[in-house]
N, C-alpha and C positions, 0 to 999 in steps of 0.2 A: 505494499499499499504507499508506502514511504517513498518507492521508486515511481510510483504512478504521480504522486504529489509533484514530485522533482521535475519529471517530464512535461507535468500539466504546466508549471511554472517558466520552464525552459521556452514551451511551446506559445505562451501569453506573450513573452517579452518580445519573442522574434516577431508576432503578429503587430504589437505595438509600434515596433519601431521600424515600420514599412518605409522604403523609398521609392519613388519613383524618377525614371530617367527619361529624358526628352533630348533629341539630338544627338551627337555622340558622346562615347564614353570618357570620362575625366580620369585620368590618372592620379590617384593620392597622393604621390609623391611632388608632384608638381604644385599643389596646393600651398598657398603662402599666406601668411597671418595678414589678418584684415589691417593691422597696425601699419604693415608696408605699403599699403595699396595709395594711400593720399600721396607718400613719398614717390611712388614710381610715377603718378600721374603728373606730380612737379618736376621730375627729372628726364621723362622722357616722353618724345611725340606720340609715339606708335607703339605697343608693346603687347606681347601675350601673357595671358595671364589665368590663374584658377584662384579662386577664395570663397569663403562661405559667409553668409551676412544673411539678414533678416529682411523679408518682402516689407517694403513701406506703403507701397501702392502697386496697382496691377491693372490693366488696360479692362475696363467692365465690358467691353463689346466681344472680344474674342481672345484675350489673353496674350496681345501680340507685342506688349513691352510692361516693363515692371520696373520700379524703383527699389534700390538696394541700400538700406543704411550701413554706411560705413563709418559712424563713428562722429563725435565732434559737429552735429548739424550738417555732416554731407552725406550725399547720396550718389549712386552710380545709376544714371538712367541706361535699362539693358532693353535693347531689341535683338530678334535671332536672326541669324545667317540663312539670307535668301528666302526669310520667311517660311522657313523649313519644318518649322514647328511653332507650337504656341505653348504656353503653362495655362492652368485653371485659372479662373478669374476670381476663387475664393480662397486664395492664399496669402492674403495680407498677413502680416505677423508669424507666418511661418520660416522656416530656416531653408535656404538653398546652397547650393555650391554651383558658382557659372565658371565657364571657361571659355575664353575667345579672345579677340582683340580688343586692346583698351585704348582709348585717345580722349583727348578732350575736343567739344566742338561747340560751336554757337548754332543754337536754335532760332530760326527765325519767327516772327510774330503768328503768321498763321498756322505754322506747325504745333507752337505752345498752343495757341485756340483749339488745334484739332486734337492735340493730347487731353486739354481740359474736357472737352466734350467726350472723349472716352472715359474719362473719369465720370462722368455724371454730372459735371461743377454746372451752376447756375448760368443764365445769360447773363446777369450782372456780373460775375466772377469772371465769363468768358471776354466779356466787352471791356474790363477794366486791364486785359492784357495790352501793352502798349509799346514794348521794348523787347529785343532779341535777349536771350539768356545764355551764358556759357555755361556750359554743363561738363561733368564726367561720365562719359560714356563707354559704353562695350558693345560690340557687338557678340553674342555667344552662339558657340557652335555645340556647347552641351550645358544642360542643366541638371542636376539632381536635386529633387525636392523632397523634404524630410517632412512626413505625415505625422 
């Protein structure tokens, strides 16, 4: 009976720690600490990286982008390579590992308004967007979602 209980515990832990993978596989040894991400954005124009972070926001239309918290009120805007995959729309607050090409870019007003519509923002918030914004960006070729 004791062994059945132990097997049950192992099975329940395995079920509760499920992950979902989207796009390409991510190699564990290439995942860097989140504390290094901002430094890399400051020191490199374009670089490949993999890191784990919490999802702050996600496209509510079809999961075609997400924003990740990298600490100190900084976010990384993630799009998916060639729109080859999307993530679920209900993952705000969950942890993900992303892998891909990172860079800084300027988003023009119309694109910012498009993202605001995708989030479901009100027309007054959308109309208040009146200048471009420079952001930290990543084109992901793989995502692991921790459910």
